[in-house]
C-alpha positions as CSV (number, residue, x, y, z in Angstrom):
1,X,141.7,29.0,93.0
2,X,141.6,26.6,95.9
3,X,139.0,28.4,98.0
4,X,135.3,28.1,97.6
5,X,134.6,28.8,94.0
6,X,132.3,28.0,91.1
7,X,133.5,26.7,87.7
8,X,131.5,27.0,84.5
9,X,132.4,24.9,81.5
10,X,131.4,26.4,78.2
11,X,131.6,24.2,75.1
12,X,131.3,26.1,71.8
13,X,130.9,24.0,68.7
14,X,131.4,26.8,66.2
15,X,134.6,28.5,65.3
16,X,135.3,31.6,67.3
17,X,138.0,34.1,68.1
18,X,139.5,33.4,71.5
19,X,139.8,37.2,72.2
20,X,136.1,37.7,71.4
21,X,135.0,35.1,73.9
22,X,137.4,36.2,76.5
23,X,136.2,39.8,76.2
24,X,132.6,38.6,76.6
25,X,133.5,36.5,79.7
26,X,135.4,39.4,81.3
27,X,132.5,41.8,80.5
28,X,130.0,39.5,82.2
29,X,132.1,38.4,85.2
30,X,134.7,41.1,85.6
31,X,138.5,40.7,85.8
32,X,138.5,38.6,89.0
33,X,138.2,35.3,87.2
34,X,140.4,32.6,85.7
35,X,139.8,31.5,82.1
36,X,141.5,28.4,80.6
37,X,141.0,26.0,77.7
38,X,140.0,22.5,78.8
39,X,141.3,20.6,75.8
40,X,143.4,21.0,72.6
41,X,140.4,21.4,70.4
42,X,140.1,25.1,71.6
43,X,136.3,24.9,71.9
44,X,136.0,24.0,75.6
45,X,136.5,26.8,78.0
46,X,136.6,26.6,81.8
47,X,135.7,29.8,83.8
48,X,136.5,29.9,87.5
49,X,135.0,32.6,89.8
50,X,134.2,33.0,93.4
51,X,130.5,33.0,92.7
52,X,128.5,32.9,89.5
53,X,124.9,34.1,89.6
54,X,122.0,33.0,87.4
55,X,121.9,36.5,86.0
56,X,125.6,36.3,84.9
57,X,125.0,32.9,83.3
58,X,121.9,34.2,81.4
59,X,123.9,37.3,80.3
60,X,126.9,35.2,79.2
61,X,124.6,32.9,77.1
62,X,122.8,35.8,75.4
63,X,126.0,37.6,74.6
64,X,127.8,34.6,73.2
65,X,124.7,33.7,71.1
66,X,124.5,37.2,69.8
67,X,128.3,37.5,69.0
68,X,128.8,34.0,67.6
69,X,125.3,33.3,66.2
70,X,124.9,30.1,68.2
71,X,122.0,28.6,70.0
72,X,123.6,28.0,73.3
73,X,121.3,27.5,76.3
74,X,121.9,27.6,80.1
75,X,121.5,23.8,80.2
76,X,124.4,23.4,77.8
77,X,126.8,24.8,80.5
78,X,128.3,22.6,83.2
79,X,128.3,24.5,86.5
80,X,130.2,23.1,89.5
81,X,130.4,24.5,93.0
82,X,133.7,23.6,94.5
83,X,134.5,23.4,98.2
84,X,137.7,24.9,99.7
85,X,140.7,22.7,99.2
86,X,143.2,22.3,102.0
87,X,146.7,23.3,100.7
88,X,148.3,20.5,102.8
89,X,146.3,18.0,100.7
90,X,148.1,19.3,97.6
91,X,151.5,19.0,99.2
92,X,151.1,15.7,101.0
93,X,151.7,13.5,97.9
94,X,155.1,15.1,97.4
95,X,156.5,14.7,100.9
96,X,157.4,11.0,100.7
97,X,158.9,11.2,97.2
98,X,161.0,14.2,98.3
99,X,162.2,12.5,101.5
100,X,163.0,9.3,99.6
101,X,164.9,11.1,96.8
102,X,166.8,13.1,99.4
103,X,167.9,10.0,101.2
104,X,168.9,8.3,97.9
105,X,170.9,11.4,96.9
106,X,172.6,11.4,100.3
107,X,173.4,7.7,100.0
108,X,174.8,8.3,96.5
109,X,177.0,11.2,97.7
110,X,178.2,9.1,100.6
111,X,179.3,6.3,98.3
112,X,180.7,8.5,95.6
113,X,182.5,11.0,97.7
114,X,183.5,9.0,100.8
115,X,187.2,10.1,100.3
116,X,186.2,13.7,101.2
117,X,184.9,12.8,104.6
118,X,181.4,11.5,105.2
119,X,180.6,13.0,108.6
120,X,182.5,16.3,108.2
121,X,181.6,17.2,104.7
122,X,179.0,15.2,102.8
123,X,176.2,14.6,105.3
124,X,176.0,18.1,106.8
125,X,176.5,20.0,103.6
126,X,174.0,17.9,101.6
127,X,171.3,18.0,104.3
128,X,171.8,21.7,105.0
129,X,171.7,22.5,101.2
130,X,168.6,20.4,100.6
131,X,166.7,21.8,103.6
132,X,167.9,25.4,102.8
133,X,166.8,25.3,99.2
134,X,163.3,23.9,100.0
135,X,162.8,26.4,102.8
136,X,164.0,29.2,100.5
137,X,161.4,28.1,97.9
138,X,158.6,27.9,100.4
139,X,159.5,31.3,101.9
140,X,159.5,32.9,98.5
141,X,156.0,31.4,97.9
142,X,154.8,32.7,101.2
143,X,156.4,36.2,100.9
144,X,155.2,36.8,97.3
145,X,151.9,35.0,98.0
146,X,152.2,33.0,94.8
147,X,149.1,30.9,94.3
148,X,149.5,27.1,94.8
149,X,148.9,25.7,91.3
150,X,150.2,23.2,88.9
151,X,153.6,25.0,88.7
152,X,154.3,25.2,92.4
153,X,155.8,21.7,92.9
154,X,157.6,21.6,89.6
155,X,159.4,24.8,90.4
156,X,160.4,23.4,93.8
157,X,161.6,20.2,92.2
158,X,163.6,22.1,89.6
159,X,165.3,24.1,92.3
160,X,166.0,20.9,94.2
161,X,167.7,19.4,91.0
162,X,169.7,22.6,90.5
163,X,171.0,22.5,94.1
164,X,172.0,18.9,93.6
165,X,173.9,19.8,90.4
166,X,175.7,22.5,92.3
167,X,176.5,20.1,95.2
168,X,177.8,17.5,92.7
169,X,180.1,20.1,91.2
170,X,181.3,21.2,94.6
171,X,182.0,17.7,95.8
172,X,183.7,16.8,92.5
173,X,186.2,19.7,93.0
174,X,186.8,18.6,96.6
175,X,187.3,15.0,95.4
176,X,189.9,16.2,92.8
177,X,191.7,18.2,95.4
178,X,191.7,15.2,97.8
179,X,193.1,12.9,95.0
180,X,195.8,15.5,94.2
181,X,196.8,15.8,97.8
182,X,197.1,12.0,98.1
183,X,199.4,11.9,95.1
184,X,201.7,14.4,96.6
């Protein structure tokens, strides 16, 4: 999806069955494509493929016209050739917010759980957990070769939040034990 590819935007004014159009698109381009709706009106479709030939475009137009009784022309399609995107460019905007939020979480934990022991407990456990969870997520992405898409960072952030919830529970239990031992 982020390599060299071509996108074709297809706008259909008439009512159509999504499966019919999807079948036509897959028949023309094969299975190695991505198809998605562009808007909520369900009549704007975006097709992404490595390459799209003029023959495929003409074939698509004729099959859609035949199936849906439309008067679609090649000029009605929006065709865009996309250059390869560097994956680091997708991740860069998230680095600073993750660092800032990690520092803020660390400061919160230091203030909230200072009775437990800042240098022995809070700082090392928090930093190790945050780094471990993020490295675990990135290694799962690398091992499974999950594509970088709009779900990549939200999944990483969700796991970050889950790890913070677990850390908070862990530190709360330690704080309760520390308070009980002080009373005794």
